[in-house]
PDB file of N, CA, C and O in Angstrom:
ATOM      1  N   UNK A   1       2.724  40.625 -69.054  1.00  0.00           N
ATOM      2  CA  UNK A   1       2.966  42.041 -68.824  1.00  0.00           C
ATOM      3  C   UNK A   1       4.272  42.423 -69.522  1.00  0.00           C
ATOM      4  O   UNK A   1       5.292  41.750 -69.372  1.00  0.00           O
ATOM      5  N   UNK A   2       4.221  43.486 -70.267  1.00  0.00           N
ATOM      6  CA  UNK A   2       5.422  43.962 -70.958  1.00  0.00           C
ATOM      7  C   UNK A   2       6.247  44.846 -70.009  1.00  0.00           C
ATOM      8  O   UNK A   2       5.787  45.236 -68.935  1.00  0.00           O
ATOM      9  N   UNK A   3       7.454  45.140 -70.432  1.00  0.00           N
ATOM     10  CA  UNK A   3       8.294  46.042 -69.640  1.00  0.00           C
ATOM     11  C   UNK A   3       7.645  47.427 -69.543  1.00  0.00           C
ATOM     12  O   UNK A   3       7.723  48.094 -68.511  1.00  0.00           O
ATOM     13  N   UNK A   4       7.013  47.835 -70.624  1.00  0.00           N
ATOM     14  CA  UNK A   4       6.329  49.138 -70.597  1.00  0.00           C
ATOM     15  C   UNK A   4       5.174  49.100 -69.607  1.00  0.00           C
ATOM     16  O   UNK A   4       4.976  50.053 -68.853  1.00  0.00           O
ATOM     17  N   UNK A   5       4.408  48.014 -69.597  1.00  0.00           N
ATOM     18  CA  UNK A   5       3.307  47.882 -68.632  1.00  0.00           C
ATOM     19  C   UNK A   5       3.845  47.951 -67.204  1.00  0.00           C
ATOM     20  O   UNK A   5       3.276  48.631 -66.350  1.00  0.00           O
ATOM     21  N   UNK A   6       4.943  47.244 -66.955  1.00  0.00           N
ATOM     22  CA  UNK A   6       5.535  47.253 -65.615  1.00  0.00           C
ATOM     23  C   UNK A   6       6.043  48.649 -65.268  1.00  0.00           C
ATOM     24  O   UNK A   6       5.844  49.124 -64.150  1.00  0.00           O
ATOM     25  N   UNK A   7       6.688  49.295 -66.208  1.00  0.00           N
ATOM     26  CA  UNK A   7       7.188  50.663 -65.979  1.00  0.00           C
ATOM     27  C   UNK A   7       6.037  51.609 -65.659  1.00  0.00           C
ATOM     28  O   UNK A   7       6.137  52.427 -64.745  1.00  0.00           O
ATOM     29  N   UNK A   8       4.953  51.497 -66.408  1.00  0.00           N
ATOM     30  CA  UNK A   8       3.790  52.350 -66.150  1.00  0.00           C
ATOM     31  C   UNK A   8       3.217  52.082 -64.752  1.00  0.00           C
ATOM     32  O   UNK A   8       2.875  53.018 -64.029  1.00  0.00           O
ATOM     33  N   UNK A   9       3.114  50.804 -64.377  1.00  0.00           N
ATOM     34  CA  UNK A   9       2.567  50.456 -63.061  1.00  0.00           C
ATOM     35  C   UNK A   9       3.469  50.938 -61.934  1.00  0.00           C
ATOM     36  O   UNK A   9       2.988  51.296 -60.858  1.00  0.00           O
ATOM     37  N   UNK A  10       4.793  50.947 -62.182  1.00  0.00           N
ATOM     38  CA  UNK A  10       5.747  51.395 -61.161  1.00  0.00           C
ATOM     39  C   UNK A  10       5.977  52.902 -61.209  1.00  0.00           C
ATOM     40  O   UNK A  10       6.574  53.478 -60.299  1.00  0.00           O
ATOM     41  N   UNK A  11       5.496  53.534 -62.279  1.00  0.00           N
ATOM     42  CA  UNK A  11       5.722  54.967 -62.501  1.00  0.00           C
ATOM     43  C   UNK A  11       7.206  55.291 -62.634  1.00  0.00           C
ATOM     44  O   UNK A  11       7.715  56.260 -62.070  1.00  0.00           O
ATOM     45  N   UNK A  12       7.878  54.435 -63.406  1.00  0.00           N
ATOM     46  CA  UNK A  12       9.296  54.647 -63.730  1.00  0.00           C
ATOM     47  C   UNK A  12       9.453  54.475 -65.235  1.00  0.00           C
ATOM     48  O   UNK A  12       8.507  54.095 -65.925  1.00  0.00           O
ATOM     49  N   UNK A  13      10.641  54.752 -65.737  1.00  0.00           N
ATOM     50  CA  UNK A  13      10.882  54.611 -67.170  1.00  0.00           C
ATOM     51  C   UNK A  13      11.088  53.139 -67.538  1.00  0.00           C
ATOM     52  O   UNK A  13      11.414  52.304 -66.694  1.00  0.00           O
ATOM     53  N   UNK A  14      10.888  52.855 -68.818  1.00  0.00           N
ATOM     54  CA  UNK A  14      11.151  51.503 -69.314  1.00  0.00           C
ATOM     55  C   UNK A  14      12.623  51.148 -69.140  1.00  0.00           C
ATOM     56  O   UNK A  14      12.971  49.990 -68.907  1.00  0.00           O
ATOM     57  N   UNK A  15      13.480  52.155 -69.257  1.00  0.00           N
ATOM     58  CA  UNK A  15      14.913  51.937 -69.047  1.00  0.00           C
ATOM     59  C   UNK A  15      15.213  51.471 -67.629  1.00  0.00           C
ATOM     60  O   UNK A  15      16.059  50.600 -67.423  1.00  0.00           O
ATOM     61  N   UNK A  16      14.518  52.051 -66.650  1.00  0.00           N
ATOM     62  CA  UNK A  16      14.711  51.640 -65.246  1.00  0.00           C
ATOM     63  C   UNK A  16      14.264  50.195 -65.063  1.00  0.00           C
ATOM     64  O   UNK A  16      14.928  49.424 -64.370  1.00  0.00           O
ATOM     65  N   UNK A  17      13.151  49.826 -65.675  1.00  0.00           N
ATOM     66  CA  UNK A  17      12.684  48.446 -65.583  1.00  0.00           C
ATOM     67  C   UNK A  17      13.719  47.513 -66.216  1.00  0.00           C
ATOM     68  O   UNK A  17      13.982  46.437 -65.681  1.00  0.00           O
ATOM     69  N   UNK A  18      14.299  47.905 -67.330  1.00  0.00           N
ATOM     70  CA  UNK A  18      15.337  47.096 -67.968  1.00  0.00           C
ATOM     71  C   UNK A  18      16.529  46.905 -67.037  1.00  0.00           C
ATOM     72  O   UNK A  18      17.088  45.811 -66.956  1.00  0.00           O
ATOM     73  N   UNK A  19      16.922  47.976 -66.328  1.00  0.00           N
ATOM     74  CA  UNK A  19      18.019  47.869 -65.361  1.00  0.00           C
ATOM     75  C   UNK A  19      17.679  46.859 -64.272  1.00  0.00           C
ATOM     76  O   UNK A  19      18.508  46.023 -63.913  1.00  0.00           O
ATOM     77  N   UNK A  20      16.463  46.938 -63.750  1.00  0.00           N
ATOM     78  CA  UNK A  20      16.033  46.051 -62.674  1.00  0.00           C
ATOM     79  C   UNK A  20      16.027  44.604 -63.157  1.00  0.00           C
ATOM     80  O   UNK A  20      16.510  43.711 -62.461  1.00  0.00           O
ATOM     81  N   UNK A  21      15.482  44.378 -64.343  1.00  0.00           N
ATOM     82  CA  UNK A  21      15.331  43.020 -64.856  1.00  0.00           C
ATOM     83  C   UNK A  21      16.622  42.431 -65.411  1.00  0.00           C
ATOM     84  O   UNK A  21      16.694  41.226 -65.652  1.00  0.00           O
ATOM     85  N   UNK A  22      17.639  43.258 -65.616  1.00  0.00           N
ATOM     86  CA  UNK A  22      18.903  42.760 -66.181  1.00  0.00           C
ATOM     87  C   UNK A  22      19.635  41.819 -65.222  1.00  0.00           C
ATOM     88  O   UNK A  22      20.424  40.974 -65.646  1.00  0.00           O
ATOM     89  N   UNK A  23      19.365  41.978 -63.929  1.00  0.00           N
ATOM     90  CA  UNK A  23      20.063  41.149 -62.952  1.00  0.00           C
ATOM     91  C   UNK A  23      21.367  41.754 -62.480  1.00  0.00           C
ATOM     92  O   UNK A  23      21.990  41.225 -61.559  1.00  0.00           O
ATOM     93  N   UNK A  24      21.796  42.843 -63.082  1.00  0.00           N
ATOM     94  CA  UNK A  24      23.051  43.485 -62.691  1.00  0.00           C
ATOM     95  C   UNK A  24      22.848  44.530 -61.600  1.00  0.00           C
ATOM     96  O   UNK A  24      23.817  45.032 -61.030  1.00  0.00           O
ATOM     97  N   UNK A  25      21.599  44.857 -61.308  1.00  0.00           N
ATOM     98  CA  UNK A  25      21.253  45.881 -60.320  1.00  0.00           C
ATOM     99  C   UNK A  25      21.346  45.320 -58.910  1.00  0.00           C
ATOM    100  O   UNK A  25      20.966  44.174 -58.672  1.00  0.00           O
ATOM    101  N   UNK A  26      21.843  46.113 -57.981  1.00  0.00           N
ATOM    102  CA  UNK A  26      21.821  45.766 -56.559  1.00  0.00           C
ATOM    103  C   UNK A  26      20.584  46.444 -55.984  1.00  0.00           C
ATOM    104  O   UNK A  26      20.636  47.598 -55.558  1.00  0.00           O
ATOM    105  N   UNK A  27      19.471  45.716 -55.976  1.00  0.00           N
ATOM    106  CA  UNK A  27      18.184  46.306 -55.621  1.00  0.00           C
ATOM    107  C   UNK A  27      18.007  46.479 -54.120  1.00  0.00           C
ATOM    108  O   UNK A  27      18.503  45.679 -53.327  1.00  0.00           O
ATOM    109  N   UNK A  28      17.308  47.514 -53.748  1.00  0.00           N
ATOM    110  CA  UNK A  28      16.930  47.717 -52.355  1.00  0.00           C
ATOM    111  C   UNK A  28      15.618  46.985 -52.092  1.00  0.00           C
ATOM    112  O   UNK A  28      14.922  46.589 -53.028  1.00  0.00           O
ATOM    113  N   UNK A  29      15.290  46.811 -50.841  1.00  0.00           N
ATOM    114  CA  UNK A  29      14.015  46.201 -50.483  1.00  0.00           C
ATOM    115  C   UNK A  29      12.874  47.077 -51.000  1.00  0.00           C
ATOM    116  O   UNK A  29      11.835  46.566 -51.419  1.00  0.00           O
ATOM    117  N   UNK A  30      13.066  48.370 -50.971  1.00  0.00           N
ATOM    118  CA  UNK A  30      12.046  49.290 -51.482  1.00  0.00           C
ATOM    119  C   UNK A  30      11.809  49.060 -52.978  1.00  0.00           C
ATOM    120  O   UNK A  30      10.663  49.063 -53.428  1.00  0.00           O
ATOM    121  N   UNK A  31      12.875  48.861 -53.747  1.00  0.00           N
ATOM    122  CA  UNK A  31      12.732  48.593 -55.177  1.00  0.00           C
ATOM    123  C   UNK A  31      12.013  47.272 -55.420  1.00  0.00           C
ATOM    124  O   UNK A  31      11.150  47.182 -56.292  1.00  0.00           O
ATOM    125  N   UNK A  32      12.370  46.246 -54.646  1.00  0.00           N
ATOM    126  CA  UNK A  32      11.689  44.956 -54.768  1.00  0.00           C
ATOM    127  C   UNK A  32      10.209  45.089 -54.431  1.00  0.00           C
ATOM    128  O   UNK A  32       9.355  44.505 -55.098  1.00  0.00           O
ATOM    129  N   UNK A  33       9.917  45.857 -53.396  1.00  0.00           N
ATOM    130  CA  UNK A  33       8.519  46.062 -53.003  1.00  0.00           C
ATOM    131  C   UNK A  33       7.755  46.799 -54.089  1.00  0.00           C
ATOM    132  O   UNK A  33       6.582  46.504 -54.319  1.00  0.00           O
ATOM    133  N   UNK A  34       8.391  47.750 -54.763  1.00  0.00           N
ATOM    134  CA  UNK A  34       7.730  48.485 -55.843  1.00  0.00           C
ATOM    135  C   UNK A  34       7.405  47.555 -57.012  1.00  0.00           C
ATOM    136  O   UNK A  34       6.331  47.652 -57.606  1.00  0.00           O
ATOM    137  N   UNK A  35       8.333  46.657 -57.341  1.00  0.00           N
ATOM    138  CA  UNK A  35       8.071  45.683 -58.403  1.00  0.00           C
ATOM    139  C   UNK A  35       6.925  44.770 -57.989  1.00  0.00           C
ATOM    140  O   UNK A  35       6.010  44.519 -58.773  1.00  0.00           O
ATOM    141  N   UNK A  36       6.975  44.275 -56.757  1.00  0.00           N
ATOM    142  CA  UNK A  36       5.924  43.382 -56.264  1.00  0.00           C
ATOM    143  C   UNK A  36       4.563  44.074 -56.289  1.00  0.00           C
ATOM    144  O   UNK A  36       3.568  43.481 -56.706  1.00  0.00           O
ATOM    145  N   UNK A  37       4.524  45.313 -55.847  1.00  0.00           N
ATOM    146  CA  UNK A  37       3.261  46.062 -55.837  1.00  0.00           C
ATOM    147  C   UNK A  37       2.710  46.204 -57.253  1.00  0.00           C
ATOM    148  O   UNK A  37       1.514  46.027 -57.482  1.00  0.00           O
ATOM    149  N   UNK A  38       3.586  46.522 -58.195  1.00  0.00           N
ATOM    150  CA  UNK A  38       3.158  46.673 -59.582  1.00  0.00           C
ATOM    151  C   UNK A  38       2.644  45.351 -60.156  1.00  0.00           C
ATOM    152  O   UNK A  38       1.774  45.340 -61.027  1.00  0.00           O
ATOM    153  N   UNK A  39       3.190  44.242 -59.662  1.00  0.00           N
ATOM    154  CA  UNK A  39       2.757  42.918 -60.121  1.00  0.00           C
ATOM    155  C   UNK A  39       1.618  42.365 -59.275  1.00  0.00           C
ATOM    156  O   UNK A  39       1.187  41.229 -59.471  1.00  0.00           O
ATOM    157  N   UNK A  40       1.136  43.165 -58.340  1.00  0.00           N
ATOM    158  CA  UNK A  40       0.092  42.747 -57.401  1.00  0.00           C
ATOM    159  C   UNK A  40       0.511  41.470 -56.671  1.00  0.00           C
ATOM    160  O   UNK A  40      -0.240  40.499 -56.588  1.00  0.00           O
ATOM    161  N   UNK A  41       1.738  41.508 -56.147  1.00  0.00           N
ATOM    162  CA  UNK A  41       2.306  40.377 -55.425  1.00  0.00           C
ATOM    163  C   UNK A  41       2.886  40.865 -54.108  1.00  0.00           C
ATOM    164  O   UNK A  41       3.007  42.070 -53.890  1.00  0.00           O
ATOM    165  N   UNK A  42       3.243  39.942 -53.232  1.00  0.00           N
ATOM    166  CA  UNK A  42       3.870  40.267 -51.954  1.00  0.00           C
ATOM    167  C   UNK A  42       5.337  39.866 -51.979  1.00  0.00           C
ATOM    168  O   UNK A  42       5.724  38.942 -52.695  1.00  0.00           O
ATOM    169  N   UNK A  43       6.144  40.560 -51.199  1.00  0.00           N
ATOM    170  CA  UNK A  43       7.542  40.199 -51.004  1.00  0.00           C
ATOM    171  C   UNK A  43       7.645  39.560 -49.631  1.00  0.00           C
ATOM    172  O   UNK A  43       7.149  40.108 -48.647  1.00  0.00           O
ATOM    173  N   UNK A  44       8.280  38.417 -49.565  1.00  0.00           N
ATOM    174  CA  UNK A  44       8.518  37.754 -48.282  1.00  0.00           C
ATOM    175  C   UNK A  44      10.009  37.493 -48.156  1.00  0.00           C
ATOM    176  O   UNK A  44      10.622  36.905 -49.047  1.00  0.00           O
ATOM    177  N   UNK A  45      10.590  37.931 -47.050  1.00  0.00           N
ATOM    178  CA  UNK A  45      12.007  37.710 -46.771  1.00  0.00           C
ATOM    179  C   UNK A  45      12.083  36.924 -45.482  1.00  0.00           C
ATOM    180  O   UNK A  45      11.451  37.285 -44.489  1.00  0.00           O
ATOM    181  N   UNK A  46      12.846  35.864 -45.493  1.00  0.00           N
ATOM    182  CA  UNK A  46      12.996  35.088 -44.261  1.00  0.00           C
ATOM    183  C   UNK A  46      14.465  34.780 -44.031  1.00  0.00           C
ATOM    184  O   UNK A  46      15.248  34.667 -44.974  1.00  0.00           O
ATOM    185  N   UNK A  47      14.817  34.648 -42.786  1.00  0.00           N
ATOM    186  CA  UNK A  47      16.166  34.323 -42.378  1.00  0.00           C
ATOM    187  C   UNK A  47      16.145  32.966 -41.699  1.00  0.00           C
ATOM    188  O   UNK A  47      15.266  32.686 -40.883  1.00  0.00           O
ATOM    189  N   UNK A  48      17.098  32.137 -42.030  1.00  0.00           N
ATOM    190  CA  UNK A  48      17.184  30.804 -41.460  1.00  0.00           C
ATOM    191  C   UNK A  48      18.568  30.625 -40.860  1.00  0.00           C
ATOM    192  O   UNK A  48      19.558  31.140 -41.380  1.00  0.00           O
ATOM    193  N   UNK A  49      18.623  29.890 -39.764  1.00  0.00           N
ATOM    194  CA  UNK A  49      19.913  29.624 -39.125  1.00  0.00           C
ATOM    195  C   UNK A  49      20.822  28.796 -40.018  1.00  0.00           C
ATOM    196  O   UNK A  49      20.356  28.036 -40.867  1.00  0.00           O
ATOM    197  N   UNK A  50      22.097  28.950 -39.820  1.00  0.00           N
ATOM    198  CA  UNK A  50      23.087  28.180 -40.556  1.00  0.00           C
ATOM    199  C   UNK A  50      23.320  26.885 -39.796  1.00  0.00           C
ATOM    200  O   UNK A  50      23.625  26.925 -38.605  1.00  0.00           O
ATOM    201  N   UNK A  51      23.183  25.727 -40.456  1.00  0.00           N
ATOM    202  CA  UNK A  51      23.394  24.477 -39.738  1.00  0.00           C
ATOM    203  C   UNK A  51      24.846  24.362 -39.280  1.00  0.00           C
ATOM    204  O   UNK A  51      25.759  24.791 -39.985  1.00  0.00           O
ATOM    205  N   UNK A  52      25.059  23.780 -38.091  1.00  0.00           N
ATOM    206  CA  UNK A  52      26.437  23.654 -37.599  1.00  0.00           C
ATOM    207  C   UNK A  52      27.235  22.712 -38.479  1.00  0.00           C
ATOM    208  O   UNK A  52      26.702  21.741 -39.017  1.00  0.00           O
ATOM    209  N   UNK A  53      28.523  23.010 -38.621  1.00  0.00           N
ATOM    210  CA  UNK A  53      29.404  22.127 -39.387  1.00  0.00           C
ATOM    211  C   UNK A  53      30.056  21.153 -38.431  1.00  0.00           C
ATOM    212  O   UNK A  53      30.245  21.457 -37.254  1.00  0.00           O
ATOM    213  N   UNK A  54      30.398  19.992 -38.934  1.00  0.00           N
ATOM    214  CA  UNK A  54      31.061  18.978 -38.122  1.00  0.00           C
ATOM    215  C   UNK A  54      32.532  19.332 -37.970  1.00  0.00           C
ATOM    216  O   UNK A  54      33.175  19.759 -38.929  1.00  0.00           O
ATOM    217  N   UNK A  55      33.061  19.158 -36.778  1.00  0.00           N
ATOM    218  CA  UNK A  55      34.484  19.426 -36.528  1.00  0.00           C
ATOM    219  C   UNK A  55      35.343  18.524 -37.400  1.00  0.00           C
ATOM    220  O   UNK A  55      35.067  17.332 -37.538  1.00  0.00           O
ATOM    221  N   UNK A  56      36.371  19.090 -37.978  1.00  0.00           N
ATOM    222  CA  UNK A  56      37.327  18.305 -38.748  1.00  0.00           C
ATOM    223  C   UNK A  56      36.914  18.030 -40.179  1.00  0.00           C
ATOM    224  O   UNK A  56      37.626  17.326 -40.895  1.00  0.00           O
ATOM    225  N   UNK A  57      35.788  18.561 -40.615  1.00  0.00           N
ATOM    226  CA  UNK A  57      35.409  18.327 -42.010  1.00  0.00           C
ATOM    227  C   UNK A  57      36.338  19.124 -42.919  1.00  0.00           C
ATOM    228  O   UNK A  57      36.855  20.162 -42.508  1.00  0.00           O
ATOM    229  N   UNK A  58      36.558  18.662 -44.135  1.00  0.00           N
ATOM    230  CA  UNK A  58      37.486  19.370 -45.042  1.00  0.00           C
ATOM    231  C   UNK A  58      37.124  20.829 -45.248  1.00  0.00           C
ATOM    232  O   UNK A  58      38.014  21.663 -45.417  1.00  0.00           O
ATOM    233  N   UNK A  59      35.831  21.161 -45.238  1.00  0.00           N
ATOM    234  CA  UNK A  59      35.456  22.556 -45.471  1.00  0.00           C
ATOM    235  C   UNK A  59      35.882  23.461 -44.323  1.00  0.00           C
ATOM    236  O   UNK A  59      36.070  24.660 -44.525  1.00  0.00           O
ATOM    237  N   UNK A  60      36.041  22.899 -43.100  1.00  0.00           N
ATOM    238  CA  UNK A  60      36.473  23.716 -41.962  1.00  0.00           C
ATOM    239  C   UNK A  60      37.890  24.227 -42.137  1.00  0.00           C
ATOM    240  O   UNK A  60      38.209  25.326 -41.685  1.00  0.00           O
ATOM    241  N   UNK A  61      38.742  23.453 -42.781  1.00  0.00           N
ATOM    242  CA  UNK A  61      40.130  23.877 -42.935  1.00  0.00           C
ATOM    243  C   UNK A  61      40.305  24.805 -44.126  1.00  0.00           C
ATOM    244  O   UNK A  61      41.279  25.556 -44.189  1.00  0.00           O
ATOM    245  N   UNK A  62      39.377  24.760 -45.067  1.00  0.00           N
ATOM    246  CA  UNK A  62      39.498  25.559 -46.282  1.00  0.00           C
ATOM    247  C   UNK A  62      38.824  26.911 -46.204  1.00  0.00           C
ATOM    248  O   UNK A  62      39.138  27.799 -46.997  1.00  0.00           O
ATOM    249  N   UNK A  63      37.898  27.095 -45.263  1.00  0.00           N
ATOM    250  CA  UNK A  63      37.149  28.341 -45.235  1.00  0.00           C
ATOM    251  C   UNK A  63      37.251  29.001 -43.864  1.00  0.00           C
ATOM    252  O   UNK A  63      37.419  28.316 -42.854  1.00  0.00           O
ATOM    253  N   UNK A  64      37.150  30.344 -43.824  1.00  0.00           N
ATOM    254  CA  UNK A  64      37.209  31.057 -42.549  1.00  0.00           C
ATOM    255  C   UNK A  64      35.983  30.769 -41.694  1.00  0.00           C
ATOM    256  O   UNK A  64      34.961  30.288 -42.185  1.00  0.00           O
ATOM    257  N   UNK A  65      36.105  31.071 -40.414  1.00  0.00           N
ATOM    258  CA  UNK A  65      35.002  30.884 -39.481  1.00  0.00           C
ATOM    259  C   UNK A  65      33.921  31.914 -39.738  1.00  0.00           C
ATOM    260  O   UNK A  65      34.219  33.083 -39.982  1.00  0.00           O
ATOM    261  N   UNK A  66      32.676  31.490 -39.684  1.00  0.00           N
ATOM    262  CA  UNK A  66      31.555  32.393 -39.884  1.00  0.00           C
ATOM    263  C   UNK A  66      31.418  33.290 -38.675  1.00  0.00           C
ATOM    264  O   UNK A  66      31.419  32.806 -37.543  1.00  0.00           O
ATOM    265  N   UNK A  67      31.300  34.594 -38.893  1.00  0.00           N
ATOM    266  CA  UNK A  67      31.129  35.575 -37.827  1.00  0.00           C
ATOM    267  C   UNK A  67      29.721  36.146 -37.930  1.00  0.00           C
ATOM    268  O   UNK A  67      29.454  36.928 -38.842  1.00  0.00           O
ATOM    269  N   UNK A  68      28.788  35.775 -37.006  1.00  0.00           N
ATOM    270  CA  UNK A  68      27.409  36.248 -37.129  1.00  0.00           C
ATOM    271  C   UNK A  68      27.249  37.749 -36.969  1.00  0.00           C
ATOM    272  O   UNK A  68      26.223  38.299 -37.370  1.00  0.00           O
ATOM    273  N   UNK A  69      28.233  38.427 -36.394  1.00  0.00           N
ATOM    274  CA  UNK A  69      28.129  39.875 -36.227  1.00  0.00           C
ATOM    275  C   UNK A  69      28.406  40.573 -37.543  1.00  0.00           C
ATOM    276  O   UNK A  69      27.794  41.599 -37.840  1.00  0.00           O
ATOM    277  N   UNK A  70      29.305  40.042 -38.323  1.00  0.00           N
ATOM    278  CA  UNK A  70      29.664  40.635 -39.607  1.00  0.00           C
ATOM    279  C   UNK A  70      29.686  39.540 -40.669  1.00  0.00           C
ATOM    280  O   UNK A  70      30.757  39.075 -41.057  1.00  0.00           O
ATOM    281  N   UNK A  71      28.510  39.127 -41.143  1.00  0.00           N
ATOM    282  CA  UNK A  71      28.461  37.976 -42.037  1.00  0.00           C
ATOM    283  C   UNK A  71      29.117  38.169 -43.392  1.00  0.00           C
ATOM    284  O   UNK A  71      29.397  37.180 -44.069  1.00  0.00           O
ATOM    285  N   UNK A  72      29.374  39.389 -43.814  1.00  0.00           N
ATOM    286  CA  UNK A  72      29.974  39.603 -45.124  1.00  0.00           C
ATOM    287  C   UNK A  72      31.491  39.718 -45.050  1.00  0.00           C
ATOM    288  O   UNK A  72      32.167  39.729 -46.079  1.00  0.00           O
ATOM    289  N   UNK A  73      32.020  39.802 -43.849  1.00  0.00           N
ATOM    290  CA  UNK A  73      33.460  39.851 -43.672  1.00  0.00           C
ATOM    291  C   UNK A  73      33.828  38.726 -42.713  1.00  0.00           C
ATOM    292  O   UNK A  73      33.730  38.906 -41.499  1.00  0.00           O
ATOM    293  N   UNK A  74      34.250  37.568 -43.225  1.00  0.00           N
ATOM    294  CA  UNK A  74      34.565  36.449 -42.341  1.00  0.00           C
ATOM    295  C   UNK A  74      35.705  36.782 -41.401  1.00  0.00           C
ATOM    296  O   UNK A  74      36.635  37.503 -41.763  1.00  0.00           O
ATOM    297  N   UNK A  75      35.627  36.254 -40.192  1.00  0.00           N
ATOM    298  CA  UNK A  75      36.700  36.468 -39.233  1.00  0.00           C
ATOM    299  C   UNK A  75      37.821  35.486 -39.512  1.00  0.00           C
ATOM    300  O   UNK A  75      37.597  34.419 -40.082  1.00  0.00           O
ATOM    301  N   UNK A  76      39.008  35.844 -39.113  1.00  0.00           N
ATOM    302  CA  UNK A  76      40.163  34.953 -39.293  1.00  0.00           C
ATOM    303  C   UNK A  76      40.068  33.836 -38.270  1.00  0.00           C
ATOM    304  O   UNK A  76      39.685  34.071 -37.124  1.00  0.00           O
ATOM    305  N   UNK A  77      40.417  32.613 -38.682  1.00  0.00           N
ATOM    306  CA  UNK A  77      40.338  31.504 -37.723  1.00  0.00           C
ATOM    307  C   UNK A  77      41.717  31.018 -37.359  1.00  0.00           C
ATOM    308  O   UNK A  77      41.853  30.088 -36.563  1.00  0.00           O
TER     309      UNK A  77
END
C-alpha cells in the first residue's frame, strides 16, 4: 500500500500520512484507530504491572520512586 492509498483510505492528505509515518507525531488513539481501520487491522492496547524492584539495588538509588498516580512525573524519594 502506498502513502497515497493509505491517505485515500483514511480520507486525509498524503502530507498527513507522511506526518503520521515520520515518527515525530504524537498520535492520539483515534489517529491510530484510523490508520488501523484503513489497513483493515485492529488496535490492541494493554497495560501490564511493573515488576517490583529489589531493595538496595543500584537502580533504586539512582532513580526516583515510581508514583502510580502520576506516572509521568516521578515523586521525590
